[in-house]
LUMLUM-53900 format. One record per residue (C-alpha): x, y, z. Coordinates in pm, whole numbers, padded with zeros to 5 digits, always signed. Each point is the difference from the previous one (the first is absolute). Layout:
<rs>
XYZ/...
</rs>
This chain:
<rs>
+08346-02387-02024/-00298+00022+00233/-00327-00167-00090/-00149+00343-00070/+00281+00083-00241/-00034-00336-00173/-00376+00043-00048/+00037+00361-00113/+00247-00110-00269/-00254-00234-00157/-00188+00095-00315/-00255-00146-00238/+00288-00142-00206/+00158-00183+00296/-00018-00381-00037/-00313-00137+00171/+00208-00248+00201/+00201+00286+00151/-00314+00190+00098/-00154-00312+00151/+00317-00075+00197/+00015+00358+00130/-00362-00010+00120/+00058-00333+00173/+00309+00136+00175/-00202+00297+00127/-00272-00231+00133/+00255-00230+00161/+00213+00266+00168/-00166+00342+00035/+00248+00287+00043/+00062+00119+00354/+00043+00361-00108/-00341+00160+00068/+00050+00273-00256/+00081-00252-00273/-00296-00213+00107/-00248+00285-00048/+00143+00100-00339/+00009-00360-00122/-00364-00064+00095/-00113+00308-00187/+00205-00085-00309/-00152-00349-00022/-00352+00136+00056/+00052+00256-00280/+00125-00272-00236/-00297-00228+00078/-00246+00284-00051/+00162+00090-00330/-00007-00348-00154/-00330-00136+00139/-00223+00302+00060/+00124+00272-00235/+00142-00218-00276/+00312+00216-00029/+00371-00101-00026/+00155-00150+00312/+00290-00209+00125/-00253-00275+00066/-00243-00202-00207/-00330-00154+00110/+00166-00336+00071/+00223+00171+00258/-00300+00105+00211/+00015-00289+00249/+00375+00038+00070/-00025+00379+00019/-00294-00008+00241/+00177-00264+00210/+00293+00241+00030/-00235+00284+00098/-00166-00226+00256/+00332-00081+00169/+00112+00364-00004/-00335+00104+00145/+00025-00227+00303/+00204+00260+00186/-00181+00312+00133/+00193+00244-00221/-00084-00201-00308/-00366-00021+00105/-00007+00381+00027/+00084+00025-00368/-00270-00249-00099/-00254+00174+00228/-00030+00305-00227/-00329+00043-00183/+00165-00031-00342/+00186-00322+00087/-00300-00164+00167/-00212+00086-00302/+00266-00143-00229/+00021-00327+00196/-00379-00046+00003/-00013+00070-00376/+00280-00251-00058/-00193-00263+00198/-00297+00044-00234/+00201+00031-00322/+00195-00317+00079/-00300-00223+00075/+00102-00225-00290/+00331-00053+00183/-00130-00099+00348/+00340-00031+00166/+00099+00354-00101/-00340+00138+00096/+00029-00162+00341/+00346+00150+00049/-00149+00346-00055/-00267-00071+00263/+00266-00127+00240/+00184+00331-00041/-00320+00184+00092/-00074-00226+00297/+00351+00038+00144/-00020+00377-00044/-00333+00021+00184/+00144-00207+00283/+00299+00231+00045/-00166+00334-00081/-00332+00089+00161/-00051+00316-00213/+00016-00221-00310/-00327-00166+00108/-00190+00326-00021/+00163+00090-00329/-00091-00333-00157/-00368+00064+00079/+00007+00350-00150/-00203+00075-00311/+00317+00055-00199/+00105-00364+00046/-00325-00172+00104/+00212-00295+00110/-00263-00132+00240/-00260-00057-00269/+00263-00142-00233/+00087-00258+00266/-00367-00086+00055/-00027-00066-00375/+00318-00209+00011/-00137-00194+00295/-00321-00072-00188/+00195-00125-00302/+00254-00198+00208/+00039-00358-00117/+00276-00123+00231/+00071+00026+00375/+00302+00221-00068/-00217+00253-00186/-00251+00001+00286/+00278+00035+00255/+00156+00307-00163/-00328+00182-00064/-00119-00078+00353/+00328+00108+00159/-00013+00340-00170/-00367+00052+00090/+00063-00114+00357/+00279+00255+00045/-00205+00276-00162/-00297-00061+00232/+00197-00042+00323/-00097+00350+00116/-00363+00109-00024/+00109+00366+00012/+00209-00034-00315/-00235-00231-00192/-00350+00089+00123/-00145+00110-00335/+00163-00292-00182/-00141-00258+00244/-00348+00148-00028/+00027+00003-00378/+00106-00363-00049/-00264-00129+00245/-00286+00202-00147/+00089+00015-00371/-00070-00283-00239/+00270-00047-00260/-00212+00032-00314/+00296-00041-00236/+00022-00368+00101/-00261-00274-00044/-00212-00047+00310/+00006+00362+00120/+00176-00107+00319/+00120+00199+00299/+00326-00075+00179/-00185-00232+00239/-00130-00212-00288/+00352-00022-00141/+00147-00097+00338/-00269-00266+00047/+00091-00165-00332/+00373+00014+00068/-00041-00148+00349/-00173-00302-00151/+00266-00025-00273/+00281+00009+00253/-00150-00261+00232/-00006-00237-00298/+00358+00100-00089/+00114-00070+00355/-00168-00339-00004/+00180-00074-00328/+00333+00108+00148/+00061+00277-00255/+00294+00226+00075/-00067+00345+00149/-00364-00085+00082/+00051+00038+00378/+00180+00332-00040/-00267+00126-00239/-00279-00103+00237/+00175+00171+00291/+00031+00336-00174/-00349-00017-00148/-00133-00054+00353/+00205+00293+00131/-00168+00218-00262/-00338-00143+00102/+00069+00082+00364/+00089+00360-00086/-00328+00044-00186/-00207-00161+00277/+00164+00215+00268/+00004+00335-00182/-00318+00010-00208/-00251-00008+00292/+00185+00298+00147/-00020+00196-00325/-00358-00066-00110/-00327+00026+00196/-00017-00328+00190/-00221-00181+00248/+00092-00020+00369/+00059-00362+00096/-00031+00025+00379/-00159+00251+00238/+00221+00242+00185/+00269+00011-00268/+00233+00293-00039/-00106+00313-00193/-00002-00014-00379/+00315+00210-00025/+00186-00263+00208/-00113-00316-00176/+00174-00317+00112/+00038-00322-00197/-00307-00219+00039/-00223+00270+00147/-00145+00104-00337/-00094-00189-00315/-00114+00090-00350/-00224-00234-00198/+00205+00062-00318/+00259-00234+00154/-00240-00291+00062/+00105-00191-00312/+00351-00065+00128/-00113-00230+00284/-00080-00318-00202/+00338-00019-00182/+00185+00076+00323/-00181-00284+00176/+00070-00234-00292/+00368+00084+00035/-00020-00044+00378/-00144-00348-00046/+00214-00126-00289/+00348+00155+00016/+00248-00289+00044/+00132+00003+00356/+00369+00014+00081/+00156-00235+00254/+00063-00019+00291/-00137+00353+00054/-00315+00055-00208/-00022+00372+00077/+00235+00139-00263/-00052+00238-00293/-00217+00021-00198/-00251-00160+00240/+00085+00256+00269/-00084+00280-00243/-00339-00157-00073/-00068+00012+00374/+00108+00366+00017/-00257+00085-00266/-00277-00210+00156/+00022+00173+00338/-00094+00330-00167/-00332-00143-00129/-00311-00001+00223/-00161-00327+00108/-00375+00055+00008/-00332-00159-00089/+00009+00122-00361/+00334-00172-00071/-00050-00303+00226/-00053-00250-00282/+00320+00119-00170/+00208-00033+00317/-00140-00332+00119/-00178-00163-00294/-00334-00168+00050/-00108+00020+00363/+00235-00244+00177/-00118-00221+00284/+00091+00159+00333/+00094-00345+00125/+00230-00080-00289/+00310-00198+00083/+00328+00165+00089/+00210+00091-00306/+00285-00240-00059/+00284-00020+00080/-00077+00063+00367/+00306-00155+00163/+00373+00072-00038/+00066-00346-00144/-00273+00014-00262/+00086+00362-00072/+00358-00090-00080/-00082-00300-00216/-00280+00171-00188/+00196+00313-00070/+00315-00187-00097/-00189-00221-00239/-00171+00294-00164/+00325+00185-00040/+00173-00302-00148/-00254-00004-00280/+00051+00373-00059/+00377-00032+00003/-00006-00282-00252/-00215+00216-00224/+00244+00288+00036/+00286-00221-00115/-00169-00096-00327/+00241+00116-00271/-00277+00027-00258/-00169+00279+00194/+00306+00215-00047/+00047-00073-00367/-00357+00072-00104/-00077+00268+00258/-00158+00245-00237/-00219-00259-00169/-00127-00138+00331/-00061+00348+00134/-00209+00105-00296/-00205-00321+00013/-00058+00039+00374/-00090+00364-00044/-00266-00085-00256/-00133-00283+00213/-00019+00205+00316/-00185+00279-00179/-00271-00242-00100/-00003-00164+00340/-00037+00321+00195/-00316+00076-00198/-00132-00353+00061/-00224-00137+00275/+00317-00039+00209/-00056+00359+00107/-00335-00092+00153/+00017+00069+00373/-00181-00322+00087/+00304-00201-00111/+00253+00221+00179/+00220-00161+00265/-00020+00094+00366/+00252+00274+00079/-00030-00063+00375/+00108-00362-00039/+00299+00097-00216/+00112+00273+00241/-00031-00232+00301/+00197-00270-00177/+00278+00245-00093/+00023+00120+00360/+00024-00360+00119/+00272-00084-00255/+00208+00309+00067/-00006-00022+00378/+00078-00374-00017/+00313+00090-00198/+00126+00287+00216/-00119-00139+00337/+00046-00378-00029/-00131-00213+00285/-00064+00198+00317/+00299+00233-00036/-00008+00341+00166/-00048+00276-00263/+00285+00196+00162/+00247-00286-00046/+00306+00123-00201/-00050-00280-00253/-00325+00164-00111/+00183+00319-00094/+00260-00208-00183/-00276-00163-00206/-00135+00342-00094/+00344+00114-00118/+00017-00292-00241/-00283+00165-00194/+00180+00335+00008/+00056+00267+00260/-00352-00018+00132/-00202-00094+00308/-00314-00190+00096/-00170+00338+00037/+00056+00083-00367/-00075-00349-00127/-00321-00077+00190/-00169+00325+00104/-00174+00060-00337/-00148-00352-00005/-00114+00028+00362/-00157+00337-00083/-00182-00155-00297/-00147-00273+00223/-00102+00267+00251/-00183+00194-00271/-00175-00319-00114/-00120-00059+00358/-00118+00358+00040/-00172+00010-00338/-00187-00330-00005/-00161-00187+00291/+00007-00339-00174/+00370+00034-00079/+00066+00102+00361/-00188-00302+00133/+00176-00243-00233/+00347+00133+00077/-00068-00016+00374/-00129-00357-00026/+00310-00101-00196/+00228+00149+00265/-00194-00104+00313/-00239-00279-00100/-00259-00128+00246/+00191-00327+00043/+00331+00178+00072/+00221-00197+00240/+00019+00227+00305/+00177-00245+00231/+00338+00165-00069/+00102+00369+00004/-00126+00166-00318/+00307+00220-00038/+00231-00305-00011/-00177-00169-00289/+00211-00073-00309/-00268+00124-00237/-00139+00328-00131/-00193+00074+00322/+00308-00044+00216/+00213+00215-00231/-00256+00281-00003/-00019+00003+00380/+00378-00010+00042/+00030+00300-00232/-00221+00198+00243/+00286-00020+00251/+00275+00084-00251/+00247+00279+00075/+00185+00019-00334/-00298-00013-00236/-00202+00287+00143/-00195+00088-00316/-00096-00361-00069/-00089-00042+00368/-00246+00291-00020/-00137-00112-00338/-00052-00355+00128/-00186+00134+00303/-00228+00206-00223/-00066-00303-00220/-00102-00217+00297/-00205+00287+00141/-00188+00046-00329/-00048-00376-00019/-00172+00014+00339/-00254+00268-00098/+00229+00278+00133/-00113-00105+00347/+00249-00023+00289/-00207-00258+00190/-00028-00220-00308/+00373+00031-00069/+00092-00103+00354/-00257-00281-00011/+00140-00159-00315/+00373+00036+00072/+00026+00047+00377/+00045+00339+00164/+00362-00078+00084/+00090-00028-00368/-00169+00325-00105/+00045+00212+00314/+00281+00208-00151/-00198+00078-00314/-00313+00086+00199/+00202+00224+00232/+00091+00216-00301/-00370+00002-00087/-00075+00146+00343/-00117-00326+00159/+00218-00026+00313/-00166-00302+00165/-00163-00322-00110/-00336+00083-00160/-00302-00160+00169/-00118-00329-00141/-00312+00052-00209/-00229-00260-00150/-00059+00231-00296/+00367+00029-00091/-00015-00306-00225/+00312-00153+00157/-00049-00361+00113/-00018-00044+00383/+00069-00371-00036/+00171-00232-00244/-00193-00214-00248/+00009-00281+00259/-00145+00224+00271/+00314+00072+00205/+00020+00355+00143/+00253+00240-00161/+00227+00207+00222/-00064+00366-00098/+00363+00095+00071/+00184-00275-00185/-00263-00103-00257/+00070-00365+00086/-00204-00263+00181/-00046+00090+00366/+00097-00289+00223/-00126-00016+00360/+00280+00068+00248/+00133-00317+00151/+00076-00030+00373/+00364-00077+00067/+00026-00313+00214/+00323+00027+00206/+00111-00153+00328/+00123+00220+00283/+00357-00110-00065/-00029+00097-00369/-00140+00341+00095/+00290+00062+00241/+00250-00102-00269/-00151+00243-00251/-00002+00279+00263/+00372-00059+00070/+00077+00022-00372/-00182+00332-00023/+00177+00131+00310/+00340-00086-00147/-00095+00158-00332/-00116+00331+00152/+00301+00009+00233/+00235-00045-00295/-00176+00275-00196/+00031+00236+00297/+00371-00070+00049/+00080+00062-00367/-00187+00331+00007/-00263-00114-00248/-00272+00031+00265/-00020+00286+00254/-00035-00127+00362/-00332+00181+00029/-00137-00207-00288/+00103-00341+00139/-00331-00165+00099/+00168-00226+00258/+00175+00291+00177/-00328+00194+00002/-00180-00302+00146/+00259-00033+00279/-00017+00374+00079/-00379-00011+00015/+00008-00306+00227/-00180-00224-00242/+00263-00274+00021/+00087-00171+00323/
</rs>
């Protein structure tokens, strides 16, 4: 008999072991027959609704809920199965089951997994879940607020993330959760207050090595990004820069609404304290923190939150600042994290730890820790991450277009340097454009006054050299442009200053695309140093120390020998066809009578 026939033959009098075995066989090997798959999903949903929601006779009992929902989850992973679950009645049933089964967390989570998989495979289901008939969005916000473990946060966040992916489909819902305080819960919190608390909870969970904390943080940040991108387009918002596009064509970062201000401190706490991976620190969920941060304006009103108490413009360069120290520092840090992750106790008492951490973080986030004067410097952290990441992908003085660089990127997945680094470079650019002190500090870290300019800047095996080599990259075009904009912003968005700090030869390509087709004139007001700290003149083309040209002391015999070598070389080039006769300087000299 087929699996459908076997399940259909079951009844309330069938031995529980037989029912359990049948459900496990469905979950382990879903039927290939699409017709049977659809019928089987609906039968199981009807039975679950009967026993748990309606309290009527059914093949199943409450204890079968986890196995039954696991079977539905597996059947719903194929598009045809997802179509069945995407109906209003089935989505409503699954959300009701998730709430009714809260005392059985594993079963409740299976119901939410069914919903999440359905939303992933069926876009219309996202709109239906937000409808008044189901009100699934608000149910998930309530579940998120009550979440006590990373897995709970992950599932609620995943569903909300998928539901808010399109501002056209979820506009009214996004506006509602941002603007409405949830009075039926203590604290009267909006979605942003809830997210702030959960971000702090999850950072602590990640530091404790609790399972699913990284995944939960990643999806919570995806939801945060959706809100930060869509809400300023939906509600009346302030223009962030002059000359922006019309209101009906709002672009991310051009507009901001003050209702979103409260999300910045917890995002920056996560940015500063999320345990880094090794050897590449730019991995989820840290990358998703950066995605959210680049949507938030950097201005005078939020300066203390971004940068803490006013840092000294002449503060020392963030460490690590060299490839060797970068590697050792990062490796050591990761070793500590990995040893924490391997602690068996963390897995056995996950729920207890999570609840303790959650309570602790709630008290902490209300404590003086939130005071902006004690906040860490975001510019220093961003600069350090850029240094670490480039040291990993571009070790030594390697060319960014070297095939080994692309191979390194593939180790972290089918990705590229463009995708990995562009958001971080954009964040640093926004910090430079938004705050003069941050711009000055970042520039001094990259090109300090005592910089050794005796060797070509673009060949240096440090962050400066890597940035300049990326300006000549062919394969990483987006990162090349982003890096140019970062250096340009760092130099007061002034072409003369840019050429003065880095040498016109290194930035000529970038400036050409800016409309500057020749070396800008040297200006005393550009801010770029005309000499090194020791007083040696700087070559405006190379950015290195300008040495006086030395006279070549050669005897007449040595000069004749060199001339013969050149003659032989040009003659050989002409005979092989590499050099046209008209371009041979010796032949032209003979024809013009300049050589006796």
